[in-house]
C-alpha angles and dihedrals in degrees: 000000000000117000134209126209121203115197109205134036100220126109094291093046094049094052092043093051094046093048096048094045093046089054089060102262118125105245130194119202114202117196134172089228131014087208092063100053109140089000120178104213091167126040112344094230137107125214131006132155108355089342089082087057090055093051092051090048090050088053093046090056093049102267127143109228096088094050093050091044091055091048094051100035117132098172132012133193134173109226126206097031091137088064134052124307091252091073099041103128128183119224127181132188108226136207096247099208094040091052091055093045093047095048091047090051091053092049091049093052095048116110115234091021122113120186121206131183107217142112117250107215101173138029122188140165121251132196093209115131116278120255117278111274094023110131091199092088116171093026093103111206146240134281119209121196121199130212087256091059098254119140125209129185122220134176094219133018130198116201108212101155100145113197095335099095106104088340117191124185116212128190116161109306092344117097130164141157110272149120131238120303095014096304127140123270122239099234102151093049090052090056091047092053091051090050089057087063100252115147113245131207127195116229136173138210134167149193137227127239121279118223138194118263094224091061096056120097097219093172093077097040129094111253118227112204128199124240118285091220109043122209111208124225094226122068086214097058107107104162120093111260122217135199113243102182142026127229126217138218130218135155142228115243141199092279089055091050092048091054090051095046091049091053103042088110086065095048115106087216091065101031094059095247090118109067100167122091115247131212112279092208095053105040127175118257092253089053091051093051092051098041096042100038091153093064116094094200144010125216119247129191123211107209128177118241092218147308095277097054139054094218118123125198119221102216111203097030101091111154147155096202119130118280096252090054091048089054091055094044094052094045092052091063122095111259092015099073091119099028118152109220111218098177126019121226118257141181121229126202120200144166121259129183118240102256093212085081089068131087123221089269089061089246115133108252097228098034113065115221094004111122135185127210135174131356091354084072092056100264131128127215139051093256096053088048095049092048092054092044091054093051093044092049092048094048095044089055095043094049092048089052091050094249130133114270123239117251117180118209126226091251092051104054148355083239087062091051091048096052095040091050092050098050098035104038100023123207133276092177135013106301119235123190115239131173089240090066092064111078091191097045092137087067094042098061114152093241091060096051092106093048090053101040114018092082087058091049091050094046094054094042106255095108116063121225095250093057091043093053090050088051092053092050092048095053093042087059092046092050089052090051091050091052091051093047092053090055095052116096117239114259091020119164095244095060142037125268092298125033093231090060094063113120088213089082135059122264090244093055095046093050092047091056094042093055098033095119094049092045090054089053089051089052091056091049091049092053089055091047092049090057089058091044091055092054099095122208114212110249093227098054114132107220092185089068097049109108115217095035113114115244092247091052091047092053096044094046092045091054099042097034095200116215096216141023088251092060091043089056090056095052113114111245095026114112132190092265090057090050091051091053091047092050091053090052092050092049091051092051 
């Protein structure tokens, strides 16, 4: 029987391991610490702008993140409601410890899934015969070596190492090898991956300080309430969810900014101690003060870490400044004048693998049955990681069983946009999903995730028949509502000023009618895109020999090796003239 190994027990690793094992393939999850499975070293929340879409898509395909997020939710809010429905995004504050415990419990109870605490220090290819029953004959396999000197053979391996590869913690002048939350760094594995010949990038992320609840002056802070009517992440969640906590808002001020400016010479970001590239859309507080010098204040959110702790997270105050400077910064903020810091902020540098070495299945092009998922692919965020883990786990299992892999298109899912962006455009900084990245976001609304993806989940075996039948009945009813809405005259007595605003119909039906004209335009654009996507480019084509292609286009196409003309059109550095030359070559051949 073929076997899969998943290296890493974070959000990518959990989804990958669950998917592969549920598809009938014995799966072994290796993690540095059983106590840090599904850990949230940064903000203990799930979802947010565009990220909420990813979580609903994960759930629609048969993944676990949405179910666990609903179970551990302590406050929920729908973001973007002042804008159009396409950008509505669910975000939930989670009980950090409970989330980890609950996900670990679900992993432990999963058939075909075996969890091991151990550090993998080396990965190498082997030419030993494949496991009995593995259709991928001739592919060899992979040998994993642990810190204790044990070796284990697997037919497929999924790298989901998060920020552990070559991890380095930086606070002021202090710097040492380490992973998030005081864990160990995976230094030997990083070297082994480089020895394989995979191209490595160096990235950086960070966290803010955590403070004690009793030291916060809540009386002078703005209270942020959760939604009265809570929308769950999972389409299977039926029970009524309730908010258990409130969050709070405060702001930096000129005194805060003055402290930061006066200590920039002590910031690792400006002294050269930090070499990795950080996420542009989630900058540190010192970065914000320098880049947005015209702003007199920056918004901060005080969010509880869970129901069993008094720790509060200061969202928006990420930093790598020295501890004494962090003390002064925090105490300069309204409501935090007497704050007790429980954990100082830190930056973490880590190794990531250039995602342009991946195919759409998340398998490395030159390394059969080796997959990458999560921050190792240059992304940031729990949701982006979980989405990749799910796809990598599905495809590892399908390929080992001799079945066709699943590849989601850009017009089918945010997950499709995420993966296509990574492998086609690459990353120069940690990638964060945003609604603006999806050109067909009107079709990719979070409420339609099940309509778009549940048939895929059912076809591959991650969605059971009972859930699938409920899904069919739901959308049959919605389609009937849409037909009725289209028949109703505008400004009719039975409804409000517009027919799609009538409370007699579901949200899905009203939005579908409201945006019908725009959706039809999208459909026409998609048809044109599909024609390009069906124009296959031979895998052995040598772009360096094609006359008429600019040198930049030759180099980019030779590295990425797009599978279709559609993907070639999305490659950075390839212009319409290059595409015209390429099309002529394809027609001739």
